[in-house]
MILUMMI-304951 format. One record per residue (C-alpha): residue number from 0; residue in three letters; chain; y, z, x. Coordinates in steps of 0.001 Angstrom, whole numbers. Last residue first. Layout:
+-----+------+------+---------+---------+---------+
: pos : code : unit :       Y :       Z :       X :
+-----+------+------+---------+---------+---------+
: NUM :  ALA :    A :       Y :       Z :       X :
...
+-----+------+------+---------+---------+---------+
END
This chain:
+-----+------+------+---------+---------+---------+
: pos : code : unit :       Y :       Z :       X :
+-----+------+------+---------+---------+---------+
: 414 :  VAL :    A :  121085 :  136087 : -101766 :
: 413 :  ASN :    A :  119729 :  132953 : -103373 :
: 412 :  CYS :    A :  118040 :  129788 : -101858 :
: 411 :  LYS :    A :  116946 :  126641 : -103022 :
: 410 :  GLY :    A :  117588 :  123836 : -100403 :
: 409 :  GLY :    A :  118721 :  120429 : -101663 :
: 408 :  LEU :    A :  120341 :  119008 :  -98649 :
: 407 :  SER :    A :  123755 :  120785 :  -99678 :
: 406 :  LYS :    A :  121558 :  124002 :  -99898 :
: 405 :  TYR :    A :  120787 :  123792 :  -96156 :
: 404 :  ASP :    A :  124397 :  122686 :  -95357 :
: 403 :  GLU :    A :  125959 :  125920 :  -97039 :
: 402 :  PHE :    A :  123056 :  128042 :  -95561 :
: 401 :  PHE :    A :  123975 :  127046 :  -91997 :
: 400 :  THR :    A :  127832 :  127514 :  -92526 :
: 399 :  PRO :    A :  128057 :  130280 :  -89948 :
: 398 :  TYR :    A :  126104 :  128501 :  -87246 :
: 397 :  SER :    A :  126165 :  130076 :  -83690 :
: 396 :  LYS :    A :  126203 :  133917 :  -84091 :
: 395 :  GLU :    A :  127141 :  133711 :  -87811 :
: 394 :  VAL :    A :  123238 :  132799 :  -88276 :
: 393 :  ALA :    A :  122687 :  136743 :  -87770 :
: 392 :  GLU :    A :  123984 :  137120 :  -91405 :
: 391 :  VAL :    A :  120303 :  136336 :  -92626 :
: 390 :  GLY :    A :  119263 :  140039 :  -92217 :
: 389 :  GLN :    A :  115981 :  139884 :  -94118 :
: 388 :  ILE :    A :  114350 :  136503 :  -95066 :
: 387 :  THR :    A :  112226 :  136046 :  -98204 :
: 386 :  SER :    A :  109708 :  133669 :  -99438 :
: 385 :  ASP :    A :  108728 :  132049 : -102481 :
: 384 :  GLY :    A :  105321 :  129975 : -102548 :
: 383 :  SER :    A :  103369 :  127506 : -100850 :
: 382 :  ALA :    A :  105814 :  127231 :  -97857 :
: 381 :  ILE :    A :  107581 :  123902 :  -97537 :
: 380 :  SER :    A :  111281 :  124925 :  -97646 :
: 379 :  ALA :    A :  110324 :  128415 :  -96358 :
: 378 :  ALA :    A :  109657 :  126873 :  -92818 :
: 377 :  ILE :    A :  113278 :  125587 :  -92454 :
: 376 :  ALA :    A :  114494 :  128954 :  -93603 :
: 375 :  GLN :    A :  112255 :  130612 :  -90919 :
: 374 :  MET :    A :  113419 :  128705 :  -88344 :
: 373 :  MET :    A :  117012 :  129119 :  -89237 :
: 372 :  VAL :    A :  116489 :  133119 :  -89207 :
: 371 :  MET :    A :  114914 :  133169 :  -85849 :
: 370 :  ARG :    A :  117543 :  130973 :  -84383 :
: 369 :  HIS :    A :  120237 :  133526 :  -85441 :
: 368 :  ASP :    A :  118551 :  136639 :  -83882 :
: 367 :  ASN :    A :  119065 :  139986 :  -85541 :
: 366 :  TYR :    A :  115302 :  140409 :  -85613 :
: 365 :  SER :    A :  115879 :  138159 :  -88625 :
: 364 :  ILE :    A :  113104 :  139491 :  -90827 :
: 363 :  GLY :    A :  110429 :  137582 :  -92852 :
: 362 :  SER :    A :  108486 :  138139 :  -95955 :
: 361 :  PHE :    A :  106171 :  135361 :  -96200 :
: 360 :  PRO :    A :  104753 :  132765 :  -98667 :
: 359 :  LYS :    A :  102229 :  130592 :  -96872 :
: 358 :  ILE :    A :  102610 :  127964 :  -94481 :
: 357 :  VAL :    A :   99453 :  125891 :  -94283 :
: 356 :  GLY :    A :   97763 :  125041 :  -91137 :
: 355 :  GLY :    A :   98248 :  124046 :  -87446 :
: 354 :  LYS :    A :   97196 :  125983 :  -84599 :
: 353 :  ILE :    A :   99735 :  127388 :  -82276 :
: 352 :  TYR :    A :   99100 :  128242 :  -78568 :
: 351 :  LEU :    A :  101957 :  129809 :  -76584 :
: 350 :  THR :    A :  101878 :  129841 :  -72706 :
: 349 :  ASN :    A :  103088 :  132280 :  -69893 :
: 348 :  SER :    A :   99723 :  133377 :  -69173 :
: 347 :  GLU :    A :   98043 :  133600 :  -72690 :
: 346 :  TYR :    A :   99744 :  133950 :  -75985 :
: 345 :  ARG :    A :   97940 :  133194 :  -79388 :
: 344 :  ASN :    A :   98550 :  131468 :  -82600 :
: 343 :  GLU :    A :   97112 :  131140 :  -86242 :
: 342 :  ILE :    A :   99530 :  130391 :  -89022 :
: 341 :  GLY :    A :   99336 :  132723 :  -91802 :
: 340 :  MET :    A :  103215 :  132862 :  -92350 :
: 339 :  ARG :    A :  103381 :  136464 :  -91498 :
: 338 :  ASP :    A :  101590 :  135692 :  -88310 :
: 337 :  LEU :    A :  104030 :  133010 :  -87522 :
: 336 :  THR :    A :  106759 :  135231 :  -87776 :
: 335 :  GLU :    A :  105012 :  137721 :  -85311 :
: 334 :  GLN :    A :  104388 :  135133 :  -82808 :
: 333 :  VAL :    A :  108042 :  133899 :  -83084 :
: 332 :  ALA :    A :  109446 :  137415 :  -82698 :
: 331 :  LYS :    A :  107281 :  138258 :  -79798 :
: 330 :  LEU :    A :  108560 :  135316 :  -77972 :
: 329 :  ARG :    A :  112065 :  135839 :  -79152 :
: 328 :  ASP :    A :  112066 :  139363 :  -77371 :
: 327 :  THR :    A :  115650 :  139552 :  -78989 :
: 326 :  GLU :    A :  119072 :  137959 :  -78108 :
: 325 :  LYS :    A :  116938 :  136125 :  -75252 :
: 324 :  ILE :    A :  115217 :  138099 :  -72600 :
: 323 :  LYS :    A :  111463 :  137462 :  -73883 :
: 322 :  LEU :    A :  112200 :  133889 :  -74382 :
: 321 :  ARG :    A :  112070 :  133429 :  -70561 :
: 320 :  ASP :    A :  108129 :  133723 :  -70860 :
: 319 :  VAL :    A :  107730 :  130658 :  -72577 :
: 318 :  ASN :    A :  106709 :  128476 :  -69696 :
: 317 :  THR :    A :  104041 :  126211 :  -71582 :
: 316 :  ILE :    A :  103955 :  125296 :  -75159 :
: 315 :  LYS :    A :  100556 :  124338 :  -76719 :
: 314 :  SER :    A :   99532 :  122651 :  -79779 :
: 313 :  GLU :    A :   96350 :  123182 :  -81631 :
: 312 :  GLY :    A :   95065 :  120491 :  -84154 :
: 311 :  GLU :    A :   96971 :  118773 :  -87069 :
: 310 :  ALA :    A :  100696 :  119458 :  -87162 :
: 309 :  CYS :    A :  102567 :  121774 :  -89675 :
: 308 :  ALA :    A :  102522 :  124811 :  -87454 :
: 307 :  MET :    A :  103487 :  122569 :  -84702 :
: 306 :  LEU :    A :  106776 :  121843 :  -86238 :
: 305 :  ILE :    A :  107346 :  125205 :  -87110 :
: 304 :  SER :    A :  106785 :  126418 :  -83357 :
: 303 :  VAL :    A :  109374 :  123584 :  -82491 :
: 302 :  ILE :    A :  111948 :  125541 :  -84614 :
: 301 :  PRO :    A :  111384 :  128726 :  -82553 :
: 300 :  VAL :    A :  110816 :  126837 :  -79325 :
: 299 :  LEU :    A :  113860 :  124788 :  -79130 :
: 298 :  ASP :    A :  115924 :  127672 :  -77496 :
: 297 :  PRO :    A :  113850 :  127603 :  -74490 :
: 296 :  ILE :    A :  114555 :  123887 :  -73588 :
: 295 :  ASN :    A :  114426 :  123635 :  -69648 :
: 294 :  LYS :    A :  111073 :  125551 :  -69162 :
: 293 :  ALA :    A :  109781 :  124872 :  -72342 :
: 292 :  ASP :    A :  106940 :  122417 :  -71380 :
: 291 :  LEU :    A :  105167 :  120912 :  -74387 :
: 290 :  GLU :    A :  101545 :  120148 :  -75243 :
: 289 :  ILE :    A :  100921 :  118046 :  -78548 :
: 288 :  SER :    A :   99364 :  118522 :  -81840 :
: 287 :  HIS :    A :   99462 :  115700 :  -84573 :
: 286 :  LEU :    A :  102081 :  115305 :  -87491 :
: 285 :  PRO :    A :  101499 :  113134 :  -90467 :
: 284 :  ALA :    A :  104861 :  111489 :  -91291 :
: 283 :  LYS :    A :  108197 :  112652 :  -92493 :
: 282 :  THR :    A :  111176 :  110559 :  -91718 :
: 281 :  VAL :    A :  113987 :  111457 :  -89417 :
: 280 :  SER :    A :  117326 :  110070 :  -88944 :
: 279 :  VAL :    A :  119570 :  110109 :  -86023 :
: 278 :  SER :    A :  123495 :  109878 :  -85511 :
: 277 :  ASN :    A :  126421 :  108729 :  -83533 :
: 276 :  ASP :    A :  125639 :  105007 :  -82664 :
: 275 :  PHE :    A :  122432 :  105035 :  -84481 :
: 274 :  LYS :    A :  118773 :  106239 :  -83915 :
: 273 :  ASN :    A :  115637 :  105931 :  -86172 :
: 272 :  VAL :    A :  112992 :  108179 :  -85944 :
: 271 :  LYS :    A :  109659 :  108305 :  -87770 :
: 270 :  ALA :    A :  107450 :  111636 :  -87322 :
: 269 :  GLY :    A :  104195 :  111412 :  -85293 :
: 268 :  MET :    A :  104091 :  114482 :  -82821 :
: 267 :  LYS :    A :  105816 :  112041 :  -80094 :
: 266 :  GLU :    A :  108568 :  111368 :  -82488 :
: 265 :  VAL :    A :  109353 :  115055 :  -83221 :
: 264 :  ILE :    A :  109179 :  115852 :  -79472 :
: 263 :  ASP :    A :  111429 :  112904 :  -78381 :
: 262 :  ILE :    A :  114028 :  113756 :  -80928 :
: 261 :  ILE :    A :  114071 :  117474 :  -80000 :
: 260 :  GLU :    A :  114765 :  116314 :  -76536 :
: 259 :  ARG :    A :  118483 :  116393 :  -77612 :
: 258 :  ASP :    A :  118024 :  119943 :  -76600 :
: 257 :  GLY :    A :  119015 :  119272 :  -73101 :
: 256 :  GLN :    A :  122451 :  118747 :  -73963 :
: 255 :  ASN :    A :  123772 :  116239 :  -71268 :
: 254 :  SER :    A :  124386 :  113871 :  -74327 :
: 253 :  ASP :    A :  123141 :  110169 :  -74448 :
: 252 :  LEU :    A :  122514 :  110468 :  -78247 :
: 251 :  VAL :    A :  126153 :  112142 :  -78949 :
: 250 :  LEU :    A :  125830 :  113584 :  -82349 :
: 249 :  ASN :    A :  127985 :  113847 :  -85274 :
: 248 :  ASN :    A :  125642 :  112700 :  -87997 :
: 247 :  VAL :    A :  122042 :  114048 :  -88949 :
: 246 :  LYS :    A :  119943 :  112213 :  -91357 :
: 245 :  ILE :    A :  117042 :  113659 :  -93148 :
: 244 :  ASP :    A :  114002 :  112140 :  -94956 :
: 243 :  LYS :    A :  111874 :  114629 :  -96444 :
: 242 :  ASN :    A :  109846 :  117847 :  -95683 :
: 241 :  ILE :    A :  108170 :  118168 :  -92401 :
: 240 :  ALA :    A :  109819 :  115544 :  -90111 :
: 239 :  GLY :    A :  113059 :  115614 :  -91880 :
: 238 :  LEU :    A :  113261 :  119644 :  -91640 :
: 237 :  VAL :    A :  112584 :  119116 :  -87927 :
: 236 :  ILE :    A :  115773 :  117266 :  -87567 :
: 235 :  PHE :    A :  117481 :  119868 :  -89710 :
: 234 :  PHE :    A :  116328 :  122501 :  -87120 :
: 233 :  ALA :    A :  117442 :  120455 :  -84214 :
: 232 :  ALA :    A :  120791 :  120069 :  -85162 :
: 231 :  ASN :    A :  121494 :  123691 :  -84084 :
: 230 :  SER :    A :  120370 :  122923 :  -80488 :
: 229 :  TRP :    A :  121927 :  119382 :  -80716 :
: 228 :  ASP :    A :  125200 :  120687 :  -81268 :
: 227 :  GLY :    A :  127962 :  117909 :  -81959 :
: 226 :  GLN :    A :  130403 :  117292 :  -78999 :
: 225 :  VAL :    A :  133523 :  119233 :  -78832 :
: 224 :  ALA :    A :  136771 :  117149 :  -78318 :
: 223 :  LEU :    A :  139628 :  116859 :  -75770 :
: 222 :  ASN :    A :  142042 :  114118 :  -76693 :
: 221 :  ASP :    A :  144266 :  114841 :  -73715 :
: 220 :  PRO :    A :  143214 :  116716 :  -70775 :
: 219 :  MET :    A :  144416 :  120052 :  -69324 :
: 218 :  ILE :    A :  144483 :  120224 :  -65449 :
: 217 :  TYR :    A :  142640 :  122809 :  -63688 :
: 216 :  LYS :    A :  143696 :  122931 :  -60016 :
: 215 :  GLN :    A :  141390 :  122862 :  -56968 :
: 214 :  ASN :    A :  142395 :  125183 :  -53934 :
: 213 :  GLY :    A :  138548 :  125117 :  -52803 :
: 212 :  LYS :    A :  136100 :  122586 :  -52445 :
: 211 :  ILE :    A :  132722 :  123354 :  -53837 :
: 210 :  ALA :    A :  129167 :  122261 :  -52513 :
: 209 :  TYR :    A :  126597 :  122877 :  -55064 :
: 208 :  GLY :    A :  122824 :  123748 :  -54872 :
: 207 :  TRP :    A :  120126 :  123209 :  -52123 :
: 206 :  THR :    A :  119548 :  119527 :  -52789 :
: 205 :  GLU :    A :  123266 :  119034 :  -53068 :
: 204 :  GLU :    A :  125571 :  118447 :  -56060 :
: 203 :  LYS :    A :  129226 :  118042 :  -54936 :
: 202 :  ILE :    A :  131775 :  119729 :  -57306 :
: 201 :  TYR :    A :  135036 :  118176 :  -58689 :
: 200 :  ILE :    A :  137576 :  119826 :  -61004 :
: 199 :  LYS :    A :  139755 :  117313 :  -62928 :
: 198 :  PHE :    A :  139496 :  119293 :  -66232 :
: 197 :  LEU :    A :  137249 :  116394 :  -67657 :
: 196 :  ARG :    A :  135173 :  116762 :  -64398 :
: 195 :  LEU :    A :  134843 :  120523 :  -65081 :
: 194 :  VAL :    A :  133259 :  119586 :  -68572 :
: 193 :  GLU :    A :  130669 :  117232 :  -67121 :
: 192 :  LEU :    A :  129917 :  119469 :  -64164 :
: 191 :  THR :    A :  129402 :  122337 :  -67029 :
: 190 :  ILE :    A :  127173 :  120115 :  -69158 :
: 189 :  ASP :    A :  125139 :  119323 :  -66105 :
: 188 :  LEU :    A :  124496 :  123045 :  -65449 :
: 187 :  TYR :    A :  123390 :  123299 :  -69032 :
: 186 :  SER :    A :  120884 :  120476 :  -68459 :
: 185 :  LYS :    A :  119411 :  122461 :  -65463 :
: 184 :  SER :    A :  117830 :  125025 :  -67971 :
: 183 :  VAL :    A :  115975 :  126667 :  -65180 :
: 182 :  LEU :    A :  116205 :  126374 :  -61311 :
: 181 :  ASN :    A :  112920 :  127647 :  -59448 :
: 180 :  GLY :    A :  113818 :  130095 :  -56781 :
: 179 :  GLU :    A :  116837 :  130197 :  -54849 :
: 178 :  ILE :    A :  120105 :  128184 :  -55469 :
: 177 :  VAL :    A :  122771 :  128170 :  -52788 :
: 176 :  ILE :    A :  126274 :  128099 :  -54144 :
: 175 :  LYS :    A :  128695 :  126808 :  -51638 :
: 174 :  SER :    A :  132378 :  127639 :  -50964 :
: 173 :  ASP :    A :  135478 :  126198 :  -49746 :
: 172 :  GLY :    A :  138651 :  128202 :  -49226 :
: 171 :  SER :    A :  141696 :  129499 :  -51251 :
: 170 :  LEU :    A :  139508 :  130375 :  -54593 :
: 169 :  ILE :    A :  140368 :  128159 :  -57680 :
: 168 :  PRO :    A :  137077 :  125937 :  -56959 :
: 167 :  LEU :    A :  135122 :  129215 :  -57094 :
: 166 :  ALA :    A :  135363 :  130183 :  -60792 :
: 165 :  MET :    A :  133953 :  127464 :  -62973 :
: 164 :  LEU :    A :  131007 :  126830 :  -60672 :
: 163 :  LEU :    A :  130535 :  130651 :  -60361 :
: 162 :  GLY :    A :  130243 :  130969 :  -64055 :
: 161 :  THR :    A :  127933 :  127936 :  -64589 :
: 160 :  ILE :    A :  125652 :  129541 :  -61890 :
: 159 :  TYR :    A :  125100 :  132700 :  -63718 :
: 158 :  GLN :    A :  124712 :  130894 :  -67129 :
: 157 :  SER :    A :  121790 :  128997 :  -65340 :
: 156 :  SER :    A :  119776 :  132284 :  -66091 :
: 155 :  ILE :    A :  116693 :  133816 :  -64477 :
: 154 :  SER :    A :  115022 :  131037 :  -62246 :
: 153 :  GLY :    A :  118177 :  130059 :  -60297 :
: 152 :  ASN :    A :  118328 :  133249 :  -57997 :
: 151 :  ILE :    A :  121598 :  133162 :  -56404 :
: 150 :  ARG :    A :  123142 :  132823 :  -52767 :
: 149 :  TYR :    A :  126805 :  132449 :  -52815 :
: 148 :  GLU :    A :  128269 :  131295 :  -49501 :
: 147 :  GLY :    A :  132192 :  131443 :  -48890 :
: 146 :  SER :    A :  135287 :  131870 :  -50686 :
: 145 :  LYS :    A :  136158 :  135583 :  -51444 :
: 144 :  ILE :    A :  135680 :  137730 :  -54416 :
: 143 :  GLU :    A :  138485 :  139868 :  -55853 :
: 142 :  GLY :    A :  139099 :  143681 :  -56457 :
: 141 :  SER :    A :  137893 :  145298 :  -59829 :
: 140 :  MET :    A :  135148 :  145564 :  -62255 :
: 139 :  ASN :    A :  134289 :  148190 :  -64921 :
: 138 :  LEU :    A :  131227 :  147830 :  -66872 :
: 137 :  PRO :    A :  129635 :  148204 :  -70333 :
: 136 :  LEU :    A :  127243 :  146274 :  -69810 :
: 135 :  THR :    A :  124613 :  146160 :  -67178 :
: 134 :  ASP :    A :  124426 :  146677 :  -63287 :
: 133 :  SER :    A :  127312 :  149096 :  -63295 :
: 132 :  ASP :    A :  130539 :  149797 :  -61371 :
: 131 :  VAL :    A :  131314 :  146375 :  -60198 :
: 130 :  TYR :    A :  133669 :  146178 :  -57013 :
: 129 :  GLU :    A :  133767 :  142414 :  -55962 :
: 128 :  GLY :    A :  133932 :  141291 :  -52323 :
: 127 :  ASN :    A :  131327 :  138529 :  -51811 :
: 126 :  GLU :    A :  128249 :  140695 :  -51883 :
: 125 :  ARG :    A :  129361 :  142462 :  -55016 :
: 124 :  LEU :    A :  129542 :  139217 :  -56733 :
: 123 :  VAL :    A :  126144 :  138093 :  -55572 :
: 122 :  LYS :    A :  124502 :  141445 :  -57061 :
: 121 :  ILE :    A :  126520 :  141237 :  -60203 :
: 120 :  LEU :    A :  125166 :  137810 :  -60926 :
: 119 :  ASP :    A :  121385 :  138902 :  -60036 :
: 118 :  ILE :    A :  122037 :  142166 :  -62133 :
: 117 :  LEU :    A :  123141 :  140762 :  -65331 :
: 116 :  PRO :    A :  120087 :  141013 :  -67577 :
: 115 :  ARG :    A :  120245 :  141435 :  -71550 :
: 114 :  LYS :    A :  120111 :  145044 :  -72706 :
: 113 :  GLN :    A :  123892 :  145489 :  -73054 :
: 112 :  LEU :    A :  123961 :  142577 :  -75259 :
: 111 :  GLY :    A :  121927 :  143916 :  -77705 :
: 110 :  GLU :    A :  123825 :  147015 :  -77893 :
: 109 :  LYS :    A :  126969 :  145166 :  -78651 :
: 108 :  GLY :    A :  129505 :  144141 :  -75837 :
: 107 :  THR :    A :  131520 :  145582 :  -72872 :
: 106 :  VAL :    A :  133915 :  144354 :  -69989 :
: 105 :  PHE :    A :  136455 :  146516 :  -68626 :
: 104 :  ALA :    A :  138672 :  144501 :  -66197 :
: 103 :  ASN :    A :  140690 :  144484 :  -63154 :
: 102 :  VAL :    A :  141638 :  140905 :  -62880 :
: 101 :  LYS :    A :  141716 :  139381 :  -59357 :
: 100 :  LEU :    A :  141505 :  135663 :  -60672 :
:  99 :  ALA :    A :  138280 :  134985 :  -58968 :
:  98 :  ALA :    A :  136733 :  138185 :  -59988 :
:  97 :  LEU :    A :  137614 :  137720 :  -63660 :
:  96 :  ILE :    A :  136210 :  134210 :  -63452 :
:  95 :  SER :    A :  132917 :  135176 :  -61884 :
:  94 :  LEU :    A :  132378 :  137979 :  -64726 :
:  93 :  ILE :    A :  133482 :  135489 :  -67376 :
:  92 :  PHE :    A :  130677 :  133047 :  -67380 :
:  91 :  ARG :    A :  127814 :  135723 :  -67716 :
:  90 :  VAL :    A :  129787 :  137530 :  -70361 :
:  89 :  THR :    A :  130629 :  134646 :  -72530 :
:  88 :  SER :    A :  127300 :  132947 :  -72480 :
:  87 :  GLY :    A :  125352 :  136178 :  -73450 :
:  86 :  SER :    A :  127607 :  136574 :  -76714 :
:  85 :  GLU :    A :  126784 :  139350 :  -78459 :
:  84 :  ILE :    A :  130210 :  141068 :  -78943 :
:  83 :  CYS :    A :  131867 :  139890 :  -75624 :
:  82 :  ASP :    A :  134456 :  142773 :  -75910 :
:  81 :  ILE :    A :  137176 :  142329 :  -73195 :
:  80 :  ASN :    A :  139484 :  145056 :  -71983 :
:  79 :  ALA :    A :  142164 :  143343 :  -69184 :
:  78 :  THR :    A :  144086 :  144431 :  -66257 :
:  77 :  LYS :    A :  146350 :  142607 :  -63799 :
:  76 :  PRO :    A :  147490 :  140135 :  -66769 :
:  75 :  ILE :    A :  147501 :  136436 :  -66238 :
:  74 :  ASP :    A :  150943 :  135112 :  -67334 :
:  73 :  GLY :    A :  151460 :  133183 :  -70598 :
:  72 :  SER :    A :  149188 :  130789 :  -72298 :
:  71 :  SER :    A :  149087 :  128571 :  -75316 :
:  70 :  LEU :    A :  145842 :  127192 :  -77075 :
:  69 :  TYR :    A :  145507 :  125512 :  -80234 :
:  68 :  PHE :    A :  141924 :  125134 :  -81224 :
:  67 :  LYS :    A :  140962 :  122550 :  -83819 :
:  66 :  ASN :    A :  138849 :  122339 :  -87072 :
:  65 :  ASP :    A :  142162 :  122168 :  -89354 :
:  64 :  LYS :    A :  143732 :  125043 :  -87920 :
:  63 :  ILE :    A :  142736 :  127790 :  -85333 :
:  62 :  ASP :    A :  145382 :  129563 :  -83075 :
:  61 :  VAL :    A :  144155 :  130768 :  -79594 :
:  60 :  LYS :    A :  146603 :  132730 :  -77587 :
:  59 :  THR :    A :  146003 :  132818 :  -73764 :
:  58 :  ASN :    A :  147165 :  136293 :  -72197 :
:  57 :  LEU :    A :  144019 :  137055 :  -70322 :
:  56 :  ALA :    A :  142746 :  139461 :  -73155 :
:  55 :  ASN :    A :  143457 :  136628 :  -75663 :
:  54 :  LEU :    A :  141252 :  134227 :  -73671 :
:  53 :  PHE :    A :  138196 :  136767 :  -73432 :
:  52 :  ASN :    A :  138516 :  137514 :  -77117 :
:  51 :  ILE :    A :  138443 :  133837 :  -77804 :
:  50 :  THR :    A :  135126 :  133887 :  -75728 :
:  49 :  ALA :    A :  133673 :  136379 :  -78085 :
:  48 :  LYS :    A :  134954 :  134472 :  -81030 :
:  47 :  ILE :    A :  133144 :  131650 :  -79704 :
:  46 :  ASP :    A :  129727 :  133924 :  -80010 :
:  45 :  LYS :    A :  130602 :  134731 :  -83560 :
:  44 :  SER :    A :  131115 :  131147 :  -84733 :
:  43 :  GLU :    A :  134536 :  129575 :  -84995 :
:  42 :  VAL :    A :  133599 :  126022 :  -85230 :
:  41 :  VAL :    A :  135613 :  123286 :  -83228 :
:  40 :  ASN :    A :  136135 :  119392 :  -83420 :
:  39 :  ASN :    A :  139098 :  119038 :  -81362 :
:  38 :  ILE :    A :  140451 :  121379 :  -78454 :
:  37 :  VAL :    A :  144398 :  121170 :  -78269 :
:  36 :  GLY :    A :  146493 :  122376 :  -75161 :
:  35 :  ASN :    A :  149071 :  124463 :  -73796 :
:  34 :  ASP :    A :  148948 :  124979 :  -70050 :
:  33 :  ARG :    A :  147611 :  127967 :  -68030 :
:  32 :  THR :    A :  144882 :  125310 :  -66601 :
:  31 :  LEU :    A :  142575 :  128086 :  -66219 :
:  30 :  MET :    A :  142591 :  128820 :  -69953 :
:  29 :  ALA :    A :  141669 :  125290 :  -70857 :
:  28 :  CYS :    A :  138705 :  125770 :  -68539 :
:  27 :  MET :    A :  137554 :  128930 :  -70520 :
:  26 :  LEU :    A :  138006 :  127076 :  -73819 :
:  25 :  MET :    A :  136157 :  124089 :  -72627 :
:  24 :  ARG :    A :  133106 :  125935 :  -71392 :
:  23 :  HIS :    A :  132861 :  127960 :  -74565 :
:  22 :  ALA :    A :  133158 :  124840 :  -76609 :
:  21 :  TYR :    A :  130627 :  122649 :  -74825 :
:  20 :  SER :    A :  127810 :  125361 :  -75222 :
:  19 :  LYS :    A :  128958 :  126187 :  -78674 :
:  18 :  SER :    A :  128426 :  122511 :  -79786 :
:  17 :  ALA :    A :  130295 :  121669 :  -82820 :
:  16 :  ILE :    A :  128375 :  121417 :  -86239 :
:  15 :  ALA :    A :  125997 :  118492 :  -86784 :
:  14 :  SER :    A :  126784 :  116629 :  -89922 :
:  13 :  VAL :    A :  124403 :  116435 :  -92662 :
:  12 :  GLU :    A :  122747 :  113682 :  -94585 :
:  11 :  GLY :    A :  119969 :  113547 :  -97324 :
:  10 :  GLY :    A :  116842 :  115326 :  -98024 :
:   9 :  MET :    A :  114997 :  118482 :  -99507 :
:   8 :  ILE :    A :  111931 :  118761 : -101725 :
:   7 :  ALA :    A :  111992 :  122393 : -102543 :
:   6 :  PRO :    A :  110180 :  125813 : -101758 :
:   5 :  THR :    A :  112207 :  128772 : -103002 :
:   4 :  ILE :    A :  113997 :  130910 : -100765 :
:   3 :  LYS :    A :  115002 :  134430 : -101253 :
:   2 :  ILE :    A :  117974 :  135915 :  -98885 :
:   1 :  ASP :    A :  118492 :  139250 :  -97643 :
:   0 :  MET :    A :  121920 :  140576 :  -96242 :
+-----+------+------+---------+---------+---------+
END
């Protein structure tokens, strides 16, 4: 599906959708309780459907009504077939959980997911007793992992560690996760520990990693609700900084979500920010270049690149190489998109340089990447003429109502 966007003055209020980072974790922890329960403030994006596939395969039924997930569980099956669609979070979390539950499973996903790395996680599962017949999807797994020491590279993906953090507490003995290399995206592990505490699972953080007591029991909490998503809110926050006043509601200002840093970024670059109890407003102002480290906020790079394209001078984003193993080679996609917009940029030694300028009308493509579509839609609102984007259905991965919210703020777009 293609869309044509006409530049427009946009502004107003929008509510942040539910965080899929929290929703993935809450759904999996709720499944591990084997109790009935309710999760409030939810959105059924394509990635969350992948996690629901996992729950259904493990005999936990999920009904969706009035922005709530209603869960009911039966006995855990001995075998399961699971389609993770395109969700990297889902597959990287569930491999450890399946191994801890002794489920013989066939796990698959779409072609893009089959190309994403899993080997460091699979290696540590094999070392601790699990049989896995492939280093990538699709794969078969069987057996069970044992409690003990799990040594894992922390520089590839924090999602490997999250899966282990959810799985190891239900083993019979104590375990520890020893993190090797430079840990990336630590804030996502903080989210994991926060959600685990809600389910009465306690893990001790150490300088070397995590100490985990065995024989813990997941307990379903009352009044469970998913936070608003800072990663997706970032697109409209940047819109306020480059177009017109925007207020984003349904946000937790002291959230463990690392992408809440978007507020500090837009403020540092010159935009005016006001913070309220559960919302922020952003007002356009002259922007200037900055240097930014993307080590812990890789998902912000696409939309921050547009912010930098509208700033005076040349900005610099370091630690961008991890973008090469996202839904697409997101670093290459960002550079090609900036080129189409007439924005000067270059890459050198794990660093992306972006020189501010005027965004020209462009013909963009989605790269089958939700963040690339949303990035381009925000940029198109201030381009010097009409732009088009091909493949905009990619937003269904995380934000299926993105263009509805976009139009509610005054955006002019036609399929």
